Every structure is written in structure tokens, then in C-alpha cells.
PAVO-393336 format. One record per residue: residue number from 0; residue in three letters; y, z, x of N, C-alpha, C in turn. Coordinates in Angstrom, 2 decimals. Each point is the difference from the previous one (the first is absolute). Last residue first. Example, Ala and Ser with C-alpha at 12.3 -4.5 7.8 and 13.67 -1.06 7.14 Angstrom:
1/ser/-2.25/7.08/12.85/1.19/0.06/0.82/1.09/0.73/-0.77 $
0/ala/-5.72/-0.07/0.29/1.19/0.00/-0.89/1.20/0.00/0.90 $
//
This chain:
190/unk/148.44/6.36/23.94/0.55/0.13/1.53/1.48/0.93/-0.43 $
189/unk/-3.53/-1.97/-3.64/-0.57/0.92/0.97/0.84/0.16/1.38 $
188/unk/1.35/-2.19/-4.64/-0.61/-0.59/1.10/-0.60/0.32/1.59 $
187/unk/1.20/2.61/-4.32/-1.08/-1.41/-0.48/-0.01/-0.80/1.38 $
186/unk/2.84/3.62/0.48/-1.22/0.21/0.13/-1.19/-1.03/-0.48 $
185/unk/4.22/-0.45/0.07/0.07/-0.44/0.98/-1.85/1.14/-0.24 $
184/unk/2.66/-0.62/-3.28/-0.44/-0.94/-0.53/-0.81/0.36/2.38 $
183/unk/1.56/3.30/-1.64/-1.19/0.03/-0.99/-0.45/-1.22/0.48 $
182/unk/4.36/1.51/1.26/-1.25/0.56/0.35/-1.38/-0.17/-0.17 $
181/unk/4.00/-1.76/-2.31/-0.85/-0.48/1.21/-0.67/0.48/0.81 $
180/unk/1.12/1.70/-4.30/-1.07/-0.98/0.01/0.17/-0.57/1.32 $
179/unk/2.59/4.02/-0.08/-1.81/0.15/-0.11/-0.59/-1.43/-0.21 $
178/unk/4.81/-0.07/1.04/-0.73/0.37/0.70/-1.84/0.27/-0.06 $
177/unk/2.83/-0.56/-3.84/-0.15/-1.34/1.02/-0.58/0.20/1.13 $
176/unk/0.99/3.67/-2.44/-1.27/-0.75/-0.69/-0.58/-1.52/0.16 $
175/unk/4.03/3.07/1.56/-1.51/0.45/0.64/-0.64/-0.67/-0.43 $
174/unk/4.36/-1.31/-1.55/-0.47/-0.90/1.35/-1.28/1.24/0.98 $
173/unk/1.15/1.36/-4.57/0.11/-1.62/0.23/-0.22/-0.54/0.93 $
172/unk/1.49/4.57/0.11/-1.78/0.08/-1.15/-0.36/-1.24/-0.09 $
171/unk/4.39/0.49/3.37/-0.71/-0.08/-1.21/-1.47/0.43/-0.52 $
170/unk/2.19/1.08/5.24/-0.58/-1.10/-0.80/-0.23/0.67/-1.55 $
169/unk/2.43/2.17/3.67/0.23/-0.71/-0.76/-0.46/-0.99/-0.84 $
168/unk/-1.97/2.98/3.30/0.91/0.78/-0.97/0.77/-0.66/-0.80 $
167/unk/-2.98/-2.08/3.50/-0.51/0.21/-1.52/0.95/0.82/-0.53 $
166/unk/0.95/-2.87/4.25/1.02/0.33/-0.98/-0.93/0.33/-1.34 $
165/unk/-3.14/-3.41/2.75/1.13/1.44/0.50/0.55/0.46/-1.49 $
164/unk/-5.16/-2.30/1.82/0.75/0.33/-1.77/1.43/0.96/1.02 $
163/unk/-3.60/-2.84/2.64/0.86/0.67/-0.03/1.07/-0.02/-1.45 $
162/unk/-4.82/-2.15/2.52/0.72/0.00/-1.16/0.80/1.08/-0.30 $
161/unk/-3.11/-2.39/4.42/0.72/0.86/-0.63/1.02/-0.06/-0.91 $
160/unk/-4.57/-1.07/3.25/0.59/-0.55/-1.15/1.20/0.91/-0.34 $
159/unk/-4.16/-1.03/4.40/0.86/0.97/-1.16/1.18/-0.63/-0.46 $
158/unk/-4.73/-2.92/2.41/1.67/0.99/-0.38/0.21/1.00/-0.75 $
157/unk/-2.93/1.26/2.59/0.76/-0.97/0.05/-0.18/-1.26/-0.75 $
156/unk/-1.90/5.13/2.26/0.02/-0.77/-1.26/1.40/-0.75/0.35 $
155/unk/-1.76/2.65/3.15/-0.38/-1.51/0.12/-0.09/-0.35/-1.54 $
154/unk/1.83/4.47/2.31/-1.18/0.11/-0.47/-0.91/-1.29/-0.35 $
153/unk/4.66/0.04/0.84/-0.72/0.33/1.20/-1.23/0.64/-0.14 $
152/unk/2.15/-1.71/-3.96/-0.19/-1.25/1.51/-0.63/0.65/1.31 $
151/unk/1.57/3.20/-3.44/-1.33/-0.80/-0.37/0.11/-1.33/0.81 $
150/unk/2.94/3.62/1.30/-1.14/0.76/-0.42/-1.06/-1.38/-0.18 $
149/unk/4.24/-0.95/1.61/-0.32/1.34/1.03/-1.67/0.54/-0.47 $
148/unk/2.01/-3.73/-2.07/-0.40/-0.36/1.25/-0.18/1.20/0.21 $
147/unk/1.15/0.25/-4.12/-0.45/-1.65/0.60/-0.30/-0.06/0.85 $
146/unk/2.02/4.14/-1.42/-1.18/-0.76/-0.53/-0.64/-0.79/-0.07 $
145/unk/3.96/1.27/2.40/-1.14/0.88/0.35/-1.73/-0.32/-0.89 $
144/unk/3.94/-2.60/-1.18/0.04/0.09/1.46/-1.13/0.65/0.46 $
143/unk/2.08/0.85/-4.32/-0.68/-1.41/-0.33/-0.81/-0.06/1.76 $
142/unk/3.09/3.46/-0.41/-1.10/0.57/-0.50/-1.43/-1.32/-0.29 $
141/unk/4.88/-0.96/2.26/-0.94/0.52/0.27/-1.47/0.80/-0.55 $
140/unk/4.08/-3.58/-0.45/-1.11/0.15/-0.78/-1.16/0.91/0.30 $
139/unk/5.18/-0.48/1.60/-0.95/-0.26/0.65/-1.74/-0.03/-0.43 $
138/unk/4.42/2.24/-1.45/-1.09/0.43/0.39/-1.46/-0.99/0.58 $
137/unk/4.17/-1.83/-1.27/0.76/1.29/0.10/-1.48/1.13/0.77 $
136/unk/-0.73/-5.06/-2.23/0.88/0.28/1.41/0.93/1.27/0.63 $
135/unk/-3.50/-0.33/-3.35/-0.61/-1.02/0.61/1.16/0.11/1.18 $
134/unk/0.55/2.85/-3.92/-1.41/0.09/1.12/-0.25/-1.05/1.32 $
133/unk/3.97/-0.76/-3.49/-0.17/1.01/1.02/-1.07/0.68/0.95 $
132/unk/-0.56/-3.42/-2.61/0.63/0.01/0.42/0.26/0.53/1.25 $
131/unk/-2.08/0.82/-3.75/-0.44/-0.84/0.89/0.43/-0.31/0.90 $
130/unk/1.53/4.02/-2.87/0.02/-1.16/-0.12/-0.95/-1.29/1.18 $
129/unk/-1.21/5.51/-1.53/1.35/-0.52/0.59/-0.27/-1.51/-0.23 $
128/unk/-3.38/3.53/-1.75/1.84/-0.77/-0.52/0.62/-0.34/0.28 $
127/unk/-5.48/-0.92/0.21/0.87/0.60/0.50/1.56/0.22/-0.68 $
126/unk/-5.43/-1.98/0.54/0.92/-0.29/-0.67/1.04/1.07/0.62 $
125/unk/-4.41/-3.08/0.92/0.74/1.13/0.33/1.41/-0.11/-0.82 $
124/unk/-5.30/-2.19/1.32/0.72/-0.32/-1.04/0.99/1.27/-0.34 $
123/unk/-3.24/-3.09/3.93/0.46/1.58/-0.25/1.57/-0.38/-1.27 $
122/unk/-5.10/-2.53/1.86/1.35/0.00/-0.64/0.17/1.45/0.31 $
121/unk/-3.82/-2.48/2.98/0.62/0.74/-0.55/1.03/-0.20/-1.28 $
120/unk/-5.37/-1.25/2.59/1.55/-0.45/-0.14/0.67/1.14/-0.91 $
119/unk/-4.47/-0.91/3.70/0.16/0.53/-1.26/1.99/-0.22/0.33 $
118/unk/-2.78/-1.03/3.66/-0.87/-0.78/-1.77/0.86/0.56/-0.96 $
117/unk/-0.26/3.61/4.00/0.20/-1.68/0.31/-0.56/-0.55/-1.76 $
116/unk/-0.03/4.45/2.08/0.17/-0.19/-1.43/0.52/-1.71/0.30 $
115/unk/-0.53/2.34/4.07/-1.42/0.29/-1.02/0.18/-0.30/-1.22 $
114/unk/2.22/-0.34/5.29/0.42/-0.71/-1.92/-1.00/0.36/-0.13 $
113/unk/0.81/1.58/4.40/-1.23/-0.92/-0.84/0.83/0.38/-0.94 $
112/unk/3.08/1.03/3.85/-0.94/0.36/-0.55/-0.49/-1.03/-0.60 $
111/unk/3.06/1.04/4.99/-0.48/-0.45/-1.87/-0.75/0.33/-0.15 $
110/unk/0.94/1.27/4.18/1.32/0.42/-0.61/-0.31/-0.45/-1.63 $
109/unk/-4.26/0.97/4.03/1.40/-0.98/-0.55/0.89/0.75/-1.17 $
108/unk/-4.26/1.08/2.34/0.72/0.13/0.69/1.03/-0.96/-0.16 $
107/unk/-3.33/-0.05/-4.05/-0.13/0.69/1.52/0.94/-0.44/0.93 $
106/unk/1.04/-0.35/-5.25/-0.89/-0.76/0.85/0.11/1.12/1.68 $
105/unk/0.15/1.21/-5.40/0.53/0.12/1.61/-0.53/-1.02/0.47 $
104/unk/0.42/0.31/-5.29/-1.13/0.02/0.72/1.67/-0.09/1.63 $
103/unk/0.39/-0.47/-5.82/0.23/-0.07/1.27/-0.98/1.08/0.73 $
102/unk/-0.82/0.53/-4.39/1.23/-0.83/-0.10/0.50/-0.80/1.65 $
101/unk/-3.42/3.30/-0.72/-0.46/-0.44/-1.06/1.03/-1.10/-0.14 $
100/unk/-0.19/2.16/4.09/-1.28/-0.59/-0.38/-0.22/0.20/-1.13 $
99/unk/4.20/2.14/0.90/-0.48/-0.71/0.48/-1.84/-0.19/-0.15 $
98/unk/3.38/0.41/-3.87/-0.24/0.93/1.02/-0.74/-0.94/1.06 $
97/unk/2.35/0.08/-5.11/-0.09/-0.61/1.07/-0.13/0.25/1.78 $
96/unk/0.11/3.13/-3.37/-1.70/-0.99/-0.90/0.37/-1.27/1.05 $
95/unk/3.38/3.76/0.12/-1.21/0.93/-0.05/-1.68/-1.03/-0.13 $
94/unk/5.35/-1.61/0.52/-0.30/1.07/1.10/-1.67/1.06/-0.38 $
93/unk/1.97/-2.92/-3.40/-0.29/-0.65/0.60/-0.74/0.61/1.58 $
92/unk/1.34/2.38/-3.91/-1.47/-0.77/-0.31/0.22/-0.48/1.30 $
91/unk/3.48/2.40/0.17/-1.13/0.65/0.09/-0.69/-0.49/-0.13 $
90/unk/3.44/-2.97/-1.28/0.32/0.58/1.48/-1.66/1.05/0.46 $
89/unk/1.25/-0.50/-4.21/-0.61/-1.31/0.39/-0.29/0.11/1.66 $
88/unk/2.03/3.43/-2.66/-1.74/0.09/-0.48/-0.11/-1.40/0.82 $
87/unk/4.52/0.80/0.79/-0.92/1.00/0.45/-1.49/-0.37/0.31 $
86/unk/3.67/-4.28/-1.63/-0.62/1.60/-0.10/-0.72/0.72/0.77 $
85/unk/2.49/-4.07/1.54/-0.78/0.10/-1.38/-0.32/1.56/0.26 $
84/unk/4.57/-2.33/1.56/-1.23/-0.13/0.47/-1.09/0.38/-0.53 $
83/unk/4.80/0.19/0.07/0.20/-0.68/0.38/-1.69/0.04/0.55 $
82/unk/1.67/3.21/-2.85/0.59/-0.04/1.28/-0.65/-1.01/1.08 $
81/unk/-2.55/-0.71/-3.91/0.97/1.42/-0.12/0.03/0.20/1.35 $
80/unk/-2.53/-4.05/-3.44/1.03/0.33/1.39/0.66/1.30/-0.21 $
79/unk/-4.53/-1.41/-3.12/1.46/-0.03/0.47/0.60/0.07/1.27 $
78/unk/-5.09/-2.06/-1.60/0.99/1.28/0.14/1.28/-0.27/0.15 $
77/unk/-4.51/-2.77/0.20/0.44/0.11/-1.27/0.66/1.86/0.75 $
76/unk/-3.92/-4.47/2.10/0.97/1.77/0.07/1.56/0.35/-0.94 $
75/unk/-5.21/-3.65/0.68/1.54/0.12/-0.22/0.62/1.95/-0.17 $
74/unk/-4.42/-4.03/2.25/0.38/1.45/-0.06/1.87/0.11/-0.55 $
73/unk/-5.07/-3.60/0.62/1.26/0.26/0.10/0.56/1.79/-0.64 $
72/unk/-4.29/-1.75/0.82/0.41/-0.78/1.10/1.27/0.29/-0.17 $
71/unk/-3.31/4.09/-0.76/0.85/-0.75/-0.61/0.41/-1.04/1.03 $
70/unk/-3.14/3.16/0.87/-0.30/-0.74/-1.15/0.61/-1.13/-0.36 $
69/unk/1.36/3.93/3.32/-1.02/-1.06/0.46/-0.39/-0.78/-1.03 $
68/unk/2.56/3.36/-1.66/1.06/-1.30/0.84/-1.15/-1.10/0.67 $
67/unk/-1.88/3.46/-2.88/1.17/-0.89/-0.42/0.46/-0.70/0.55 $
66/unk/-2.32/3.51/2.28/-1.27/-1.38/-0.78/1.18/-0.88/-0.88 $
65/unk/2.50/3.74/1.98/-0.47/-0.75/0.56/-1.16/-1.75/-0.08 $
64/unk/1.14/3.53/-3.10/1.31/-0.54/0.01/-0.58/-1.23/1.30 $
63/unk/-3.10/3.68/-1.02/0.50/-1.08/-0.58/0.91/-0.84/-0.48 $
62/unk/-0.18/3.14/3.54/-0.78/-0.71/-0.06/0.00/-1.06/-0.89 $
61/unk/2.53/2.89/-1.01/0.36/-0.16/0.61/-0.94/-1.08/1.07 $
60/unk/-0.92/3.05/-3.53/1.87/-1.26/-0.83/-0.30/-0.76/1.15 $
59/unk/-2.41/4.00/1.48/-0.58/-1.10/-0.56/0.83/-0.77/-0.79 $
58/unk/1.59/2.44/4.45/-0.32/-0.35/-1.29/-0.67/-0.68/-0.67 $
57/unk/0.06/0.89/5.26/0.57/-1.19/-1.40/-0.50/0.95/-0.92 $
56/unk/0.70/2.71/4.72/-0.97/-0.80/-0.52/0.97/-0.74/-1.68 $
55/unk/1.96/0.27/5.66/0.03/1.02/-1.58/-0.93/-1.08/-1.06 $
54/unk/0.14/0.38/5.66/0.02/-0.60/-1.25/-0.01/0.86/-1.17 $
53/unk/2.43/-0.06/4.16/-0.86/0.75/0.34/-0.50/-0.22/-1.75 $
52/unk/3.60/-2.33/2.38/-0.61/1.27/1.58/-1.57/0.42/-1.07 $
51/unk/3.74/-2.61/-1.93/-0.81/-0.70/0.64/-1.32/0.28/0.67 $
50/unk/3.88/2.40/-3.06/-0.16/-0.81/0.29/-1.29/-0.73/0.07 $
49/unk/-0.07/4.08/-1.76/-0.16/0.25/1.09/0.33/-1.45/0.53 $
48/unk/0.56/0.61/-5.04/-0.32/1.65/0.42/0.40/-0.48/2.04 $
47/unk/1.34/-3.51/-3.88/-1.00/-0.03/1.24/0.47/1.43/1.18 $
46/unk/1.21/-0.48/-5.30/0.75/-0.09/0.85/-1.65/0.12/1.07 $
45/unk/-0.24/-0.18/-4.81/0.45/-1.15/0.69/0.45/-0.12/1.24 $
44/unk/-4.14/1.96/-3.06/1.25/0.66/0.73/1.00/-0.86/0.89 $
43/unk/-2.38/-0.46/-5.06/-0.62/-0.10/1.52/1.25/0.28/0.40 $
42/unk/-1.91/-1.84/-4.38/-0.58/1.15/0.25/0.66/-0.08/1.15 $
41/unk/2.00/-3.46/-3.70/-1.51/0.35/0.97/0.15/1.09/-0.17 $
40/unk/3.40/-2.04/-2.45/-1.51/0.65/-0.58/-0.58/0.19/0.98 $
39/unk/3.97/-2.17/1.12/0.30/1.26/-0.36/-1.44/1.05/-1.00 $
38/unk/-0.15/-4.63/1.78/-0.11/1.37/1.41/0.36/1.04/-0.99 $
37/unk/-2.47/-4.14/-1.51/1.21/0.35/-0.40/0.29/1.24/1.08 $
36/unk/-2.99/-4.36/0.21/-0.06/1.27/0.31/1.69/0.45/-0.21 $
35/unk/-3.81/-3.85/-2.15/1.43/0.41/0.17/-0.32/1.44/0.53 $
34/unk/-2.69/-5.29/-0.79/0.32/1.58/0.44/1.30/0.68/0.37 $
33/unk/-1.92/-5.19/-1.90/0.85/0.94/-0.02/-0.70/1.63/0.59 $
32/unk/-1.52/-5.74/-0.72/-0.36/1.46/-0.24/0.36/0.33/0.82 $
31/unk/1.60/-5.05/-1.74/-0.36/1.49/1.15/-0.26/0.82/-0.73 $
30/unk/0.83/-3.68/-2.56/-1.19/0.02/0.63/0.10/0.57/1.24 $
29/unk/3.55/-0.82/-2.97/-0.33/-0.91/0.42/-1.61/-0.12/0.97 $
28/unk/2.57/3.68/-2.82/-0.31/-1.60/-0.84/0.09/-1.08/0.66 $
27/unk/0.41/4.14/2.56/-1.21/0.30/-1.17/0.06/-1.32/-0.61 $
26/unk/3.85/0.70/2.29/-1.42/-0.47/1.45/-1.50/-0.53/-0.77 $
25/unk/4.57/2.00/-2.89/-0.23/-1.47/0.40/-1.09/-0.34/1.37 $
24/unk/0.09/4.52/-1.52/-0.26/-0.48/-1.17/-0.05/-1.85/0.44 $
23/unk/1.35/3.22/3.35/-1.36/-0.64/-0.37/-0.31/-0.55/-1.16 $
22/unk/4.56/0.39/0.53/-0.47/-0.83/1.26/-1.82/0.19/0.07 $
21/unk/2.61/3.17/-2.65/0.40/-1.69/-0.51/-1.22/-1.12/0.99 $
20/unk/0.15/4.47/1.13/-0.95/-0.28/-1.83/0.40/-1.02/0.04 $
19/unk/2.49/1.73/3.26/-1.52/-0.08/0.52/-0.81/-0.27/-1.36 $
18/unk/4.54/0.91/-0.95/0.17/-1.36/0.62/-1.91/-0.15/0.83 $
17/unk/1.18/3.72/-2.46/-0.08/-1.31/-0.90/-0.10/-0.91/0.52 $
16/unk/0.50/3.77/2.84/-1.50/-0.28/-0.80/0.14/-1.00/-0.63 $
15/unk/4.16/0.69/2.01/-1.24/-0.74/1.04/-1.45/0.10/-1.12 $
14/unk/3.54/2.37/-2.19/-0.05/-1.44/0.57/-0.75/-0.47/0.96 $
13/unk/-1.47/4.37/-1.68/0.96/-0.45/0.53/0.26/-1.28/-0.51 $
12/unk/-2.94/3.69/-0.43/0.27/-0.37/-1.54/1.62/-0.95/0.62 $
11/unk/-2.65/3.20/2.55/-1.19/-1.36/-0.64/1.03/-0.87/-0.79 $
10/unk/1.52/2.27/5.03/0.30/0.20/-1.75/-0.91/-0.62/-0.86 $
9/unk/0.59/-0.73/5.08/-0.65/2.06/-0.66/0.23/0.00/-1.42 $
8/unk/-0.80/-5.08/2.69/1.44/1.15/-0.42/-0.64/0.78/-0.70 $
7/unk/-2.30/-3.75/1.91/0.74/1.11/1.22/0.83/0.91/-0.97 $
6/unk/-4.16/-3.60/-1.13/0.86/0.24/-0.64/0.64/1.53/1.21 $
5/unk/-3.46/-4.62/0.40/0.24/1.51/0.14/1.56/0.06/0.04 $
4/unk/-4.64/-3.74/-0.97/1.49/0.66/-0.69/0.11/1.45/0.42 $
3/unk/-3.83/-4.31/1.76/0.62/1.10/-0.25/1.88/0.36/-0.37 $
2/unk/-3.88/-3.35/-0.62/1.06/-0.03/0.56/0.15/1.42/-0.89 $
1/unk/-3.40/-4.94/1.13/0.28/1.64/-0.26/1.35/0.28/0.50 $
0/unk/-2.16/-4.57/-1.67/0.98/1.02/0.74/-0.26/1.15/-0.24 $
//
């Protein structure tokens, strides 16, 4: 199993980075080959400058990221929920990497698209300060819906499983350690 772990937190010493490391350790003990894309360390303009009207050339780090995504059987996105969705660095990465011709392709004379990333699966490991019940009932899991349905499944990645870790600001060090162990276990199961 080839796994790409994509860390979408802009601060390299975040708890999200610790979760990604725990997942990677678990996956490695089970024989998976893991490559990590730490977005805070990549050099790229997160702005799709011309939209889809004119091609924005990909930086070397984004070309390498596309190769890693092509290589991977399973994608793991680890990021916090800010303003009910993903941080800007992750959204910019998706805008620049999941392009037509790479992630999807328009079908001529149709509103439908061809999903170019079929055969891959994904897991979202998402932290948030709000309680999961609030995110589910009040915000309707808006960020999860965008990532799962609007981006990954749109490109053919399925199934997409979600692990949400809520009320981070209230988590004790012991609770954070337990979550690291749970996420390491997820990595050991490759799902």
C-alpha cells in the first residue's frame, strides 16, 4: 500500500503534524510505504491566478506533489477546521494541484466530468475547537462535505472516511495522547 499523508496546517509544530506523524508510524509498522507532503514546507503560490482561463505554471513542489498523489493508493489529509472549513494553505494546494487533466476531465458536450483519480481511497483527520455535535447539527459538517463530496469524490476518490477530533481547546494532554494512539492505530489498519 502506498500512502500519501498531506498535512494542511500552516504551522509545522502543530498537533496536526503530531497526528500525521502518529498515522505515518502506524502505517509503516504495517508495511505501508508512506510519503508526506507538509504543505507549510512547500514553495508554491496558493492562488490560482487566472482561474481556468489561462494556465498557471506549476512550481516544482506542486509537480512533485502531483506525482506523489498519482503514486498513492490512499490519501490522508490532516488539517484543522477554521471558519467551518480547511485552512487557506490546503485550499490553495487543492486549487493548484487538483486541476483539469490531472484530477478530472470535462466530457465533450456534457455537464459530466471524467474522474481521473479513481481507484484511490482517502481519510480526513480533522481537528476543531467546536464540539462535533455543533459542527454536525449547526454547521452541517460544511467543511467535511466540501472535502469529501465536492473535491475528493468529484475526482473519483472513494471511499472517503472522516476522523474528527473535536473540542481541541478543552483536550487535556492525556486526551491528546490517546488521540495520537488512536490515529496510530488507524495508520496500522491503512484506512
